[in-house]
N, C-alpha and C positions, 0 to 999 in steps of 0.2 A: 504493498500499500504505499509506503515512503515512497516509495521508486517512484510510482505513478505519479505522485504528486510532485517531487522533484523535475520530474519531467513536463509536467505541466507547467510549471513556475518558469522553467528554463523557456519554452514556447512561448508563454504568454510576456514574458521580457523579450524576446525577440521581435515579436509582433508589437509591444509597446514602443520600444526603439526604434522599429521601422517607420511606425505610424507619425511619431515625432518629428524625424528626420525630415518626411515626405512633407509636411506642412510647410507651406512658407511663412514669414516672419509676417508680423500683423501691420507693420509699415512698408512690405515690398508691394510695390507697383501702384502706389497712392499717386504718383505724378503721372501715370500713364493710363490710368484706369478711372478716371474722376468720373466721367459720363457713364461708362458701362459697368465698371465694377461696383457703382453702388448699387446697381439693382441686384446684383448675385450677394454683396455683403449685407444689403440693411432688407432685402425684398423676401419674398415668400420662397423664393427657390434657393435659399443658402440650404437646407436640409437636403435638397436631390441633388446639390452640386458636389464637385471633386472635394472641397474643401469641407462639405457638412459631412460628407461622409469620414473623411480621417478624422474629422472631430470624433464622432460617434464611435468609430474605431479605437481613437485613442482613450476615450471614456470608458469604454467596454474593456479592453484590455489591462487599464488601469484599475478598474476595480476587480478583475477577475485575479492579476498580479496579487493584490493586498488579499483577496479570501484566502488565494492559496498560499501566500506567505503566512497568515496566521494558521490555517489549518496543518502546515508541515511544522510552524512552530508547536500546535497541540498536540502532534502524532510524535513527537520526540522527548 
C-alpha cells in the first residue's frame, strides 16, 4: 500500500510541476493582447481556454498531492 501511495505522490508531483511550468505569467502578453486578451482573461470563455484548463489541472493536482502526502504520512 505504501508503494502505491509513493508512486501516486510522484506522479502527482510531476503533473503539478508540468502544469505550473506550462502556465504563462500573469503579466505575459499584456502589451500585445489588450484588445483580444481581455475577452479570454475576463470573459466567460476563460474556463474553456488553455489557461483555464491549466489552472484547473494545477489546482486538482495540488489538492491530490497534499492528500497523498498526508495519506503517506499517516501510513508510516
